[in-house]
ZADO-1210 file (C-alpha; in nm, 4 decimals, padded with zeros to 6 digits):
<atoms>
<atom x="11.4812" y="-03.9457" z="-07.1115" code="UNK" pos="1"/>
<atom x="11.6855" y="-04.1943" z="-06.9072" code="UNK" pos="2"/>
<atom x="12.0041" y="-04.0224" z="-07.0218" code="UNK" pos="3"/>
<atom x="11.8640" y="-03.6870" z="-06.9053" code="UNK" pos="4"/>
<atom x="11.7945" y="-03.8114" z="-06.5522" code="UNK" pos="5"/>
<atom x="12.1324" y="-03.9846" z="-06.5267" code="UNK" pos="6"/>
<atom x="12.3115" y="-03.6679" z="-06.6397" code="UNK" pos="7"/>
<atom x="12.1037" y="-03.4506" z="-06.4050" code="UNK" pos="8"/>
<atom x="12.1936" y="-03.6720" z="-06.1079" code="UNK" pos="9"/>
<atom x="12.5614" y="-03.6580" z="-06.2033" code="UNK" pos="10"/>
<atom x="12.5625" y="-03.2773" z="-06.2156" code="UNK" pos="11"/>
<atom x="12.3561" y="-03.2699" z="-05.8956" code="UNK" pos="12"/>
<atom x="12.6250" y="-03.4730" z="-05.7189" code="UNK" pos="13"/>
<atom x="12.8922" y="-03.2150" z="-05.7989" code="UNK" pos="14"/>
<atom x="12.6678" y="-02.9393" z="-05.6639" code="UNK" pos="15"/>
<atom x="12.5620" y="-03.1411" z="-05.3597" code="UNK" pos="16"/>
<atom x="12.9182" y="-03.1860" z="-05.2357" code="UNK" pos="17"/>
<atom x="12.9909" y="-02.8152" z="-05.2741" code="UNK" pos="18"/>
<atom x="12.6584" y="-02.7119" z="-05.1219" code="UNK" pos="19"/>
<atom x="12.6835" y="-02.9329" z="-04.8125" code="UNK" pos="20"/>
<atom x="13.0422" y="-02.8220" z="-04.7549" code="UNK" pos="21"/>
<atom x="12.9403" y="-02.4562" z="-04.7728" code="UNK" pos="22"/>
<atom x="12.6374" y="-02.5108" z="-04.5465" code="UNK" pos="23"/>
<atom x="12.8604" y="-02.6538" z="-04.2728" code="UNK" pos="24"/>
<atom x="13.0975" y="-02.3591" z="-04.3075" code="UNK" pos="25"/>
<atom x="12.8190" y="-02.1005" z="-04.3048" code="UNK" pos="26"/>
<atom x="12.6574" y="-02.2598" z="-03.9997" code="UNK" pos="27"/>
<atom x="12.9755" y="-02.1560" z="-03.8160" code="UNK" pos="28"/>
<atom x="12.9266" y="-01.7975" z="-03.9333" code="UNK" pos="29"/>
<atom x="13.1731" y="-01.7990" z="-04.2228" code="UNK" pos="30"/>
<atom x="13.0773" y="-01.7133" z="-04.5797" code="UNK" pos="31"/>
<atom x="13.3404" y="-01.9048" z="-04.7733" code="UNK" pos="32"/>
<atom x="13.3548" y="-01.7699" z="-05.1271" code="UNK" pos="33"/>
<atom x="13.6644" y="-01.9837" z="-05.1667" code="UNK" pos="34"/>
<atom x="13.4540" y="-02.2972" z="-05.2203" code="UNK" pos="35"/>
<atom x="13.5063" y="-02.2906" z="-05.6015" code="UNK" pos="36"/>
<atom x="13.8841" y="-02.2849" z="-05.5519" code="UNK" pos="37"/>
<atom x="13.8643" y="-02.5495" z="-05.2811" code="UNK" pos="38"/>
<atom x="13.6665" y="-02.7754" z="-05.5158" code="UNK" pos="39"/>
<atom x="13.9405" y="-02.7244" z="-05.7740" code="UNK" pos="40"/>
<atom x="14.2086" y="-02.8147" z="-05.5201" code="UNK" pos="41"/>
<atom x="14.0141" y="-03.1252" z="-05.4202" code="UNK" pos="42"/>
<atom x="14.0254" y="-03.2197" z="-05.7870" code="UNK" pos="43"/>
<atom x="14.4034" y="-03.1805" z="-05.7980" code="UNK" pos="44"/>
<atom x="14.4479" y="-03.3847" z="-05.4813" code="UNK" pos="45"/>
<atom x="14.2232" y="-03.6680" z="-05.5936" code="UNK" pos="46"/>
<atom x="14.3858" y="-03.6785" z="-05.9357" code="UNK" pos="47"/>
<atom x="14.7304" y="-03.6875" z="-05.7754" code="UNK" pos="48"/>
<atom x="14.6189" y="-03.9867" z="-05.5695" code="UNK" pos="49"/>
<atom x="14.4917" y="-04.1577" z="-05.8850" code="UNK" pos="50"/>
<atom x="14.8170" y="-04.0825" z="-06.0669" code="UNK" pos="51"/>
<atom x="15.0368" y="-04.2176" z="-05.7870" code="UNK" pos="52"/>
<atom x="14.8319" y="-04.5340" z="-05.7423" code="UNK" pos="53"/>
<atom x="14.7824" y="-04.6137" z="-06.1099" code="UNK" pos="54"/>
<atom x="15.1469" y="-04.5350" z="-06.1820" code="UNK" pos="55"/>
<atom x="15.2579" y="-04.7882" z="-05.9213" code="UNK" pos="56"/>
<atom x="15.0816" y="-05.0728" z="-06.1050" code="UNK" pos="57"/>
<atom x="15.2310" y="-05.2826" z="-06.3815" code="UNK" pos="58"/>
<atom x="14.9016" y="-05.2568" z="-06.5703" code="UNK" pos="59"/>
<atom x="14.5815" y="-05.0505" z="-06.5213" code="UNK" pos="60"/>
<atom x="14.3848" y="-05.3760" z="-06.5325" code="UNK" pos="61"/>
<atom x="14.5388" y="-05.4695" z="-06.1968" code="UNK" pos="62"/>
<atom x="14.3820" y="-05.1700" z="-06.0221" code="UNK" pos="63"/>
<atom x="14.1708" y="-05.2412" z="-05.7162" code="UNK" pos="64"/>
<atom x="13.8399" y="-05.0530" z="-05.7144" code="UNK" pos="65"/>
<atom x="13.8429" y="-05.0166" z="-05.3353" code="UNK" pos="66"/>
<atom x="14.2029" y="-04.8928" z="-05.3160" code="UNK" pos="67"/>
<atom x="14.1532" y="-04.6503" z="-05.6038" code="UNK" pos="68"/>
<atom x="13.8432" y="-04.4989" z="-05.4437" code="UNK" pos="69"/>
<atom x="13.9961" y="-04.4788" z="-05.0953" code="UNK" pos="70"/>
<atom x="14.3288" y="-04.3314" z="-05.2079" code="UNK" pos="71"/>
<atom x="14.1700" y="-04.0736" z="-05.4373" code="UNK" pos="72"/>
<atom x="13.9141" y="-03.9809" z="-05.1705" code="UNK" pos="73"/>
<atom x="14.1882" y="-03.9385" z="-04.9086" code="UNK" pos="74"/>
<atom x="14.4075" y="-03.7199" z="-05.1306" code="UNK" pos="75"/>
<atom x="14.1107" y="-03.5093" z="-05.2404" code="UNK" pos="76"/>
<atom x="14.0004" y="-03.4505" z="-04.8809" code="UNK" pos="77"/>
<atom x="14.3538" y="-03.3605" z="-04.7655" code="UNK" pos="78"/>
<atom x="14.4208" y="-03.1092" z="-05.0443" code="UNK" pos="79"/>
<atom x="14.0814" y="-02.9428" z="-05.0065" code="UNK" pos="80"/>
<atom x="14.1141" y="-02.9287" z="-04.6272" code="UNK" pos="81"/>
<atom x="14.4612" y="-02.7745" z="-04.6554" code="UNK" pos="82"/>
<atom x="14.3271" y="-02.4876" z="-04.8635" code="UNK" pos="83"/>
<atom x="14.0319" y="-02.4607" z="-04.6273" code="UNK" pos="84"/>
<atom x="14.2813" y="-02.4443" z="-04.3411" code="UNK" pos="85"/>
<atom x="14.4464" y="-02.1417" z="-04.5007" code="UNK" pos="86"/>
<atom x="14.1059" y="-01.9745" z="-04.5247" code="UNK" pos="87"/>
<atom x="14.0369" y="-02.0611" z="-04.1590" code="UNK" pos="88"/>
<atom x="14.3718" y="-01.9218" z="-04.0440" code="UNK" pos="89"/>
<atom x="14.3130" y="-01.5956" z="-04.2275" code="UNK" pos="90"/>
<atom x="13.9504" y="-01.5428" z="-04.1280" code="UNK" pos="91"/>
<atom x="13.9282" y="-01.7000" z="-03.7808" code="UNK" pos="92"/>
<atom x="14.2701" y="-01.6323" z="-03.6288" code="UNK" pos="93"/>
<atom x="14.3795" y="-01.3249" z="-03.8252" code="UNK" pos="94"/>
<atom x="14.0207" y="-01.1981" z="-03.8724" code="UNK" pos="95"/>
<atom x="14.0678" y="-01.1009" z="-04.2357" code="UNK" pos="96"/>
<atom x="13.7662" y="-00.9973" z="-04.4399" code="UNK" pos="97"/>
<atom x="13.5825" y="-01.3175" z="-04.5308" code="UNK" pos="98"/>
<atom x="13.4674" y="-01.2053" z="-04.8747" code="UNK" pos="99"/>
<atom x="13.8093" y="-01.0875" z="-04.9927" code="UNK" pos="100"/>
<atom x="13.9812" y="-01.3920" z="-04.8450" code="UNK" pos="101"/>
<atom x="13.7347" y="-01.6279" z="-05.0107" code="UNK" pos="102"/>
<atom x="13.7809" y="-01.4691" z="-05.3519" code="UNK" pos="103"/>
<atom x="14.1590" y="-01.4902" z="-05.3115" code="UNK" pos="104"/>
<atom x="14.1299" y="-01.8586" z="-05.2184" code="UNK" pos="105"/>
<atom x="13.9208" y="-01.9248" z="-05.5299" code="UNK" pos="106"/>
<atom x="14.1709" y="-01.7511" z="-05.7580" code="UNK" pos="107"/>
<atom x="14.4618" y="-01.9333" z="-05.5953" code="UNK" pos="108"/>
<atom x="14.2889" y="-02.2728" z="-05.5959" code="UNK" pos="109"/>
<atom x="14.1907" y="-02.2499" z="-05.9605" code="UNK" pos="110"/>
<atom x="14.5359" y="-02.1378" z="-06.0731" code="UNK" pos="111"/>
<atom x="14.7199" y="-02.3902" z="-05.8563" code="UNK" pos="112"/>
<atom x="14.5010" y="-02.6718" z="-05.9879" code="UNK" pos="113"/>
<atom x="14.5706" y="-02.5811" z="-06.3503" code="UNK" pos="114"/>
<atom x="14.9429" y="-02.5655" z="-06.2719" code="UNK" pos="115"/>
<atom x="14.9499" y="-02.9001" z="-06.0900" code="UNK" pos="116"/>
<atom x="14.7378" y="-03.0806" z="-06.3482" code="UNK" pos="117"/>
<atom x="14.9499" y="-02.9635" z="-06.6409" code="UNK" pos="118"/>
<atom x="15.2942" y="-02.9773" z="-06.4785" code="UNK" pos="119"/>
<atom x="15.3136" y="-03.2432" z="-06.2066" code="UNK" pos="120"/>
<atom x="15.0279" y="-03.4911" z="-06.2393" code="UNK" pos="121"/>
<atom x="15.0589" y="-03.7771" z="-06.4877" code="UNK" pos="122"/>
<atom x="14.7234" y="-03.8144" z="-06.6630" code="UNK" pos="123"/>
<atom x="14.8185" y="-04.1236" z="-06.8628" code="UNK" pos="124"/>
<atom x="14.5811" y="-04.3568" z="-06.6797" code="UNK" pos="125"/>
<atom x="14.3006" y="-04.1097" z="-06.6048" code="UNK" pos="126"/>
<atom x="14.0633" y="-04.2608" z="-06.8597" code="UNK" pos="127"/>
<atom x="14.1074" y="-04.6113" z="-06.7180" code="UNK" pos="128"/>
<atom x="14.0727" y="-04.4799" z="-06.3626" code="UNK" pos="129"/>
<atom x="13.7614" y="-04.2849" z="-06.4578" code="UNK" pos="130"/>
<atom x="13.5927" y="-04.5999" z="-06.5849" code="UNK" pos="131"/>
<atom x="13.6724" y="-04.7801" z="-06.2593" code="UNK" pos="132"/>
<atom x="13.5556" y="-04.4973" z="-06.0311" code="UNK" pos="133"/>
<atom x="13.2338" y="-04.4422" z="-06.2283" code="UNK" pos="134"/>
<atom x="13.1409" y="-04.8124" z="-06.2410" code="UNK" pos="135"/>
<atom x="12.7723" y="-04.8559" z="-06.1582" code="UNK" pos="136"/>
<atom x="12.6199" y="-05.1148" z="-05.9279" code="UNK" pos="137"/>
<atom x="12.6321" y="-05.4594" z="-06.0952" code="UNK" pos="138"/>
<atom x="12.2546" y="-05.5133" z="-06.1026" code="UNK" pos="139"/>
<atom x="12.1635" y="-05.1708" z="-06.2469" code="UNK" pos="140"/>
<atom x="12.1209" y="-05.2814" z="-06.6095" code="UNK" pos="141"/>
<atom x="11.8976" y="-05.5727" z="-06.5134" code="UNK" pos="142"/>
<atom x="11.6360" y="-05.3291" z="-06.3795" code="UNK" pos="143"/>
<atom x="11.5960" y="-05.1400" z="-06.7058" code="UNK" pos="144"/>
<atom x="11.5572" y="-04.7621" z="-06.7157" code="UNK" pos="145"/>
<atom x="11.4736" y="-04.7407" z="-06.3461" code="UNK" pos="146"/>
<atom x="11.7890" y="-04.9308" z="-06.2556" code="UNK" pos="147"/>
<atom x="12.0085" y="-04.7088" z="-06.4723" code="UNK" pos="148"/>
<atom x="11.8623" y="-04.3913" z="-06.3202" code="UNK" pos="149"/>
<atom x="11.8730" y="-04.5007" z="-05.9553" code="UNK" pos="150"/>
<atom x="12.1593" y="-04.7501" z="-05.9411" code="UNK" pos="151"/>
<atom x="12.3608" y="-04.6712" z="-06.2538" code="UNK" pos="152"/>
<atom x="12.6087" y="-04.4375" z="-06.0844" code="UNK" pos="153"/>
<atom x="12.9505" y="-04.4556" z="-05.9256" code="UNK" pos="154"/>
<atom x="13.0008" y="-04.4831" z="-05.5508" code="UNK" pos="155"/>
<atom x="13.0637" y="-04.1088" z="-05.5080" code="UNK" pos="156"/>
<atom x="12.6988" y="-04.0342" z="-05.5914" code="UNK" pos="157"/>
<atom x="12.5754" y="-04.2423" z="-05.3001" code="UNK" pos="158"/>
<atom x="12.8467" y="-04.1076" z="-05.0695" code="UNK" pos="159"/>
<atom x="12.7192" y="-03.7556" z="-05.1439" code="UNK" pos="160"/>
<atom x="12.3632" y="-03.8463" z="-05.0449" code="UNK" pos="161"/>
<atom x="12.4796" y="-04.0163" z="-04.7246" code="UNK" pos="162"/>
<atom x="12.6956" y="-03.7149" z="-04.6363" code="UNK" pos="163"/>
<atom x="12.4029" y="-03.4741" z="-04.6874" code="UNK" pos="164"/>
<atom x="12.1669" y="-03.6824" z="-04.4713" code="UNK" pos="165"/>
<atom x="12.4325" y="-03.7314" z="-04.2027" code="UNK" pos="166"/>
<atom x="12.5043" y="-03.3591" z="-04.2008" code="UNK" pos="167"/>
<atom x="12.1346" y="-03.2789" z="-04.1539" code="UNK" pos="168"/>
<atom x="12.1153" y="-03.5252" z="-03.8647" code="UNK" pos="169"/>
<atom x="12.4244" y="-03.3859" z="-03.6911" code="UNK" pos="170"/>
<atom x="12.3122" y="-03.0242" z="-03.7284" code="UNK" pos="171"/>
<atom x="11.9576" y="-03.0835" z="-03.6058" code="UNK" pos="172"/>
<atom x="11.9729" y="-03.3799" z="-03.3683" code="UNK" pos="173"/>
<atom x="12.3065" y="-03.3677" z="-03.1850" code="UNK" pos="174"/>
<atom x="12.4755" y="-03.1483" z="-02.9257" code="UNK" pos="175"/>
<atom x="12.7611" y="-03.0812" z="-03.1678" code="UNK" pos="176"/>
<atom x="12.5139" y="-02.9445" z="-03.4210" code="UNK" pos="177"/>
<atom x="12.3440" y="-02.7327" z="-03.1553" code="UNK" pos="178"/>
<atom x="12.6769" y="-02.5833" z="-03.0508" code="UNK" pos="179"/>
<atom x="12.7762" y="-02.5179" z="-03.4118" code="UNK" pos="180"/>
<atom x="12.4499" y="-02.3380" z="-03.4832" code="UNK" pos="181"/>
<atom x="12.4961" y="-02.1357" z="-03.1644" code="UNK" pos="182"/>
<atom x="12.8418" y="-02.0297" z="-03.2816" code="UNK" pos="183"/>
<atom x="12.6968" y="-01.9181" z="-03.6155" code="UNK" pos="184"/>
<atom x="12.4093" y="-01.7266" z="-03.4577" code="UNK" pos="185"/>
<atom x="12.5946" y="-01.5521" z="-03.1744" code="UNK" pos="186"/>
<atom x="12.9573" y="-01.6446" z="-03.1076" code="UNK" pos="187"/>
<atom x="12.9697" y="-01.4150" z="-02.8032" code="UNK" pos="188"/>
<atom x="12.6753" y="-01.5938" z="-02.6425" code="UNK" pos="189"/>
<atom x="12.8207" y="-01.9339" z="-02.7326" code="UNK" pos="190"/>
<atom x="13.1549" y="-01.8307" z="-02.5844" code="UNK" pos="191"/>
<atom x="12.9866" y="-01.7162" z="-02.2639" code="UNK" pos="192"/>
<atom x="12.8160" y="-02.0561" z="-02.2432" code="UNK" pos="193"/>
<atom x="13.1544" y="-02.2294" z="-02.2475" code="UNK" pos="194"/>
<atom x="13.1603" y="-02.3365" z="-02.6141" code="UNK" pos="195"/>
<atom x="13.5034" y="-02.3227" z="-02.7786" code="UNK" pos="196"/>
<atom x="13.4102" y="-02.0877" z="-03.0630" code="UNK" pos="197"/>
<atom x="13.7471" y="-02.0946" z="-03.2388" code="UNK" pos="198"/>
<atom x="13.7606" y="-02.4755" z="-03.2350" code="UNK" pos="199"/>
<atom x="13.4099" y="-02.5085" z="-03.3790" code="UNK" pos="200"/>
<atom x="13.4866" y="-02.2572" z="-03.6525" code="UNK" pos="201"/>
<atom x="13.8082" y="-02.4325" z="-03.7518" code="UNK" pos="202"/>
<atom x="13.6529" y="-02.7791" z="-03.7544" code="UNK" pos="203"/>
<atom x="13.3475" y="-02.6618" z="-03.9508" code="UNK" pos="204"/>
<atom x="13.5630" y="-02.4921" z="-04.2146" code="UNK" pos="205"/>
<atom x="13.7986" y="-02.7901" z="-04.2484" code="UNK" pos="206"/>
<atom x="13.5177" y="-03.0472" z="-04.2685" code="UNK" pos="207"/>
<atom x="13.3161" y="-02.8308" z="-04.5067" code="UNK" pos="208"/>
<atom x="13.6179" y="-02.7793" z="-04.7316" code="UNK" pos="209"/>
<atom x="13.6996" y="-03.1509" z="-04.7347" code="UNK" pos="210"/>
<atom x="13.3444" y="-03.2376" z="-04.8417" code="UNK" pos="211"/>
<atom x="13.3361" y="-02.9672" z="-05.1095" code="UNK" pos="212"/>
<atom x="13.6656" y="-03.0893" z="-05.2534" code="UNK" pos="213"/>
<atom x="13.5095" y="-03.4256" z="-05.3369" code="UNK" pos="214"/>
<atom x="13.2698" y="-03.2509" z="-05.5741" code="UNK" pos="215"/>
<atom x="13.5466" y="-03.1366" z="-05.8050" code="UNK" pos="216"/>
<atom x="13.7155" y="-03.4754" z="-05.8064" code="UNK" pos="217"/>
<atom x="13.3857" y="-03.6506" z="-05.8769" code="UNK" pos="218"/>
<atom x="13.3268" y="-03.4277" z="-06.1795" code="UNK" pos="219"/>
<atom x="13.6624" y="-03.5177" z="-06.3338" code="UNK" pos="220"/>
<atom x="13.6778" y="-03.8880" z="-06.2562" code="UNK" pos="221"/>
<atom x="13.3132" y="-03.9877" z="-06.2766" code="UNK" pos="222"/>
<atom x="13.1130" y="-03.7427" z="-06.4863" code="UNK" pos="223"/>
<atom x="13.3683" y="-03.6795" z="-06.7632" code="UNK" pos="224"/>
<atom x="13.5582" y="-04.0079" z="-06.7080" code="UNK" pos="225"/>
<atom x="13.9081" y="-03.8709" z="-06.6509" code="UNK" pos="226"/>
<atom x="13.9136" y="-03.5936" z="-06.9106" code="UNK" pos="227"/>
<atom x="14.0786" y="-03.2607" z="-06.8293" code="UNK" pos="228"/>
<atom x="14.0956" y="-02.9187" z="-06.9934" code="UNK" pos="229"/>
<atom x="14.1079" y="-02.6571" z="-06.7173" code="UNK" pos="230"/>
<atom x="13.9608" y="-02.5681" z="-06.3787" code="UNK" pos="231"/>
<atom x="13.7090" y="-02.3217" z="-06.5220" code="UNK" pos="232"/>
<atom x="13.4138" y="-02.5614" z="-06.5286" code="UNK" pos="233"/>
<atom x="13.4725" y="-02.6813" z="-06.1729" code="UNK" pos="234"/>
<atom x="13.4998" y="-02.3220" z="-06.0545" code="UNK" pos="235"/>
<atom x="13.1652" y="-02.2451" z="-06.2212" code="UNK" pos="236"/>
<atom x="13.0062" y="-02.5386" z="-06.0376" code="UNK" pos="237"/>
<atom x="13.1471" y="-02.3977" z="-05.7148" code="UNK" pos="238"/>
<atom x="12.9639" y="-02.0682" z="-05.7613" code="UNK" pos="239"/>
<atom x="12.6465" y="-02.2571" z="-05.8461" code="UNK" pos="240"/>
<atom x="12.6870" y="-02.4621" z="-05.5260" code="UNK" pos="241"/>
<atom x="12.7044" y="-02.1409" z="-05.3217" code="UNK" pos="242"/>
<atom x="12.3835" y="-02.0212" z="-05.4876" code="UNK" pos="243"/>
<atom x="12.2263" y="-02.3575" z="-05.4055" code="UNK" pos="244"/>
<atom x="12.2944" y="-02.2992" z="-05.0341" code="UNK" pos="245"/>
<atom x="12.0594" y="-02.0000" z="-05.0425" code="UNK" pos="246"/>
<atom x="11.8015" y="-02.1868" z="-05.2502" code="UNK" pos="247"/>
<atom x="11.7770" y="-02.4720" z="-04.9967" code="UNK" pos="248"/>
<atom x="11.7651" y="-02.2284" z="-04.7013" code="UNK" pos="249"/>
<atom x="12.0815" y="-02.3668" z="-04.5389" code="UNK" pos="250"/>
<atom x="11.9219" y="-02.7114" z="-04.4924" code="UNK" pos="251"/>
<atom x="12.1397" y="-03.0115" z="-04.5976" code="UNK" pos="252"/>
<atom x="11.8401" y="-03.2443" z="-04.6353" code="UNK" pos="253"/>
<atom x="11.6782" y="-03.0062" z="-04.8853" code="UNK" pos="254"/>
<atom x="12.0114" y="-02.9816" z="-05.0663" code="UNK" pos="255"/>
<atom x="11.9563" y="-03.3272" z="-05.2181" code="UNK" pos="256"/>
<atom x="11.6353" y="-03.2178" z="-05.3921" code="UNK" pos="257"/>
<atom x="11.7682" y="-02.8705" z="-05.4682" code="UNK" pos="258"/>
<atom x="12.0789" y="-03.0150" z="-05.6306" code="UNK" pos="259"/>
<atom x="11.8622" y="-03.2404" z="-05.8487" code="UNK" pos="260"/>
<atom x="11.6595" y="-02.9395" z="-05.9629" code="UNK" pos="261"/>
<atom x="11.9708" y="-02.7345" z="-06.0352" code="UNK" pos="262"/>
<atom x="12.1290" y="-03.0309" z="-06.2118" code="UNK" pos="263"/>
<atom x="11.8209" y="-03.0741" z="-06.4310" code="UNK" pos="264"/>
<atom x="11.8199" y="-02.7037" z="-06.5173" code="UNK" pos="265"/>
<atom x="12.1907" y="-02.7113" z="-06.5945" code="UNK" pos="266"/>
<atom x="12.1791" y="-03.0150" z="-06.8219" code="UNK" pos="267"/>
<atom x="11.8516" y="-02.9278" z="-06.9938" code="UNK" pos="268"/>
<atom x="12.0197" y="-02.7029" z="-07.2492" code="UNK" pos="269"/>
<atom x="12.2230" y="-02.9979" z="-07.3781" code="UNK" pos="270"/>
<atom x="11.9183" y="-03.2231" z="-07.4137" code="UNK" pos="271"/>
<atom x="11.6484" y="-03.0105" z="-07.5743" code="UNK" pos="272"/>
<atom x="11.6697" y="-02.8880" z="-07.9319" code="UNK" pos="273"/>
<atom x="11.6771" y="-02.5077" z="-07.9001" code="UNK" pos="274"/>
<atom x="11.8734" y="-02.2112" z="-08.0293" code="UNK" pos="275"/>
<atom x="12.2051" y="-02.1008" z="-07.8723" code="UNK" pos="276"/>
<atom x="12.0349" y="-01.7937" z="-07.7245" code="UNK" pos="277"/>
<atom x="11.7687" y="-02.0076" z="-07.5596" code="UNK" pos="278"/>
<atom x="12.0398" y="-02.2361" z="-07.4206" code="UNK" pos="279"/>
<atom x="12.2053" y="-01.9414" z="-07.2479" code="UNK" pos="280"/>
<atom x="11.8704" y="-01.8420" z="-07.0980" code="UNK" pos="281"/>
<atom x="11.8215" y="-02.1942" z="-06.9603" code="UNK" pos="282"/>
<atom x="12.1704" y="-02.1810" z="-06.8057" code="UNK" pos="283"/>
<atom x="12.0561" y="-01.8733" z="-06.6135" code="UNK" pos="284"/>
<atom x="11.7601" y="-02.0508" z="-06.4509" code="UNK" pos="285"/>
<atom x="11.9338" y="-02.1714" z="-06.1302" code="UNK" pos="286"/>
<atom x="12.0583" y="-01.8213" z="-06.0558" code="UNK" pos="287"/>
<atom x="11.7209" y="-01.6626" z="-06.1326" code="UNK" pos="288"/>
<atom x="11.5471" y="-01.9104" z="-05.9024" code="UNK" pos="289"/>
<atom x="11.7990" y="-01.8301" z="-05.6281" code="UNK" pos="290"/>
<atom x="11.7261" y="-01.4579" z="-05.6568" code="UNK" pos="291"/>
<atom x="11.3522" y="-01.5282" z="-05.6331" code="UNK" pos="292"/>
<atom x="11.4096" y="-01.7344" z="-05.3172" code="UNK" pos="293"/>
<atom x="11.6173" y="-01.4510" z="-05.1689" code="UNK" pos="294"/>
<atom x="11.3380" y="-01.2026" z="-05.2342" code="UNK" pos="295"/>
<atom x="11.0670" y="-01.4294" z="-05.0916" code="UNK" pos="296"/>
<atom x="11.2622" y="-01.5133" z="-04.7756" code="UNK" pos="297"/>
<atom x="11.3406" y="-01.1452" z="-04.7223" code="UNK" pos="298"/>
<atom x="10.9712" y="-01.0566" z="-04.7463" code="UNK" pos="299"/>
<atom x="10.8465" y="-01.3334" z="-04.5164" code="UNK" pos="300"/>
<atom x="11.1224" y="-01.2754" z="-04.2577" code="UNK" pos="301"/>
<atom x="11.0910" y="-01.6204" z="-04.0989" code="UNK" pos="302"/>
<atom x="11.3980" y="-01.6806" z="-03.8826" code="UNK" pos="303"/>
<atom x="11.4384" y="-02.0417" z="-03.9897" code="UNK" pos="304"/>
<atom x="11.4659" y="-01.9246" z="-04.3508" code="UNK" pos="305"/>
<atom x="11.7422" y="-01.6734" z="-04.2795" code="UNK" pos="306"/>
<atom x="12.1196" y="-01.7242" z="-04.2809" code="UNK" pos="307"/>
<atom x="12.3097" y="-01.7502" z="-03.9499" code="UNK" pos="308"/>
<atom x="12.2995" y="-01.4112" z="-03.7773" code="UNK" pos="309"/>
<atom x="12.6783" y="-01.3719" z="-03.7576" code="UNK" pos="310"/>
<atom x="12.7448" y="-01.4890" z="-04.1146" code="UNK" pos="311"/>
<atom x="13.0363" y="-01.2976" z="-04.2632" code="UNK" pos="312"/>
<atom x="13.1272" y="-01.1234" z="-03.9367" code="UNK" pos="313"/>
<atom x="13.4606" y="-01.1675" z="-03.7594" code="UNK" pos="314"/>
<atom x="13.4437" y="-01.2525" z="-03.3902" code="UNK" pos="315"/>
<atom x="13.6520" y="-01.0466" z="-03.1493" code="UNK" pos="316"/>
<atom x="13.6527" y="-01.2204" z="-02.8130" code="UNK" pos="317"/>
<atom x="13.7465" y="-00.9065" z="-02.6221" code="UNK" pos="318"/>
<atom x="13.4238" y="-00.7427" z="-02.7474" code="UNK" pos="319"/>
<atom x="13.2130" y="-00.9864" z="-02.5463" code="UNK" pos="320"/>
</atoms>
């Protein structure tokens, strides 16, 4: 049972990064279906950082935990934000269709990640780096099962929780969050009030993309300890993260619990002894639950349970 909870939290962390990143983007009125590709690109960036740092050492044993985490985090954030910047340029400045642009970003991000990982990034030391990044807190084992479940994770798990809580605070308790929500609800009204709509949209997309990119890197370096096959699994997590946004009603604080539930549903098929058909049914549960939430929120029509009013719509300033 301990293994189940540990695995569920690990999967939840991947989803939490993607979900929080998408929530920030959607609060600015942009439906970014490129999140799966951006998570893939964050993976490539983080892995490149790991490769460059580990390759500069005479021996993997000389690696510094702090430097490895900081360098990989920085590279992951930069690569993901760069791809997010392309999405922002196309949808904010050039006013391209958000859905088509997002899908193109996902296809590009997934393909580019596969190309970079197989052609340019040295994966020789990935296993050693994965063990360092995923190292749990030193006192976890001394607390038994509870310690392994709560404290037996790498630093990226706790960063994800802090990011989600900080995001909820900024959105709900600060002027920046108020302005961002105003931009997502009615950019024309926000513009008339003196809010720089374009700036808020760009910053939200870049920050959201940077956060989402960490989810893909975490999956590779922490959950599967440096293994790599292709970007398909990360892309699948990206779509699940977008579904999670709807499930948690665009609330970052609820995303922590929602991600745990989705993670438990996702990993359950690998834990319980059931037939292959039943496993596929269990894999469907997060999506089924999301559809149910969509139906219920549509029936109740409470404004706080609805997406931002301008979500998916391009803003033309001259139409004010």
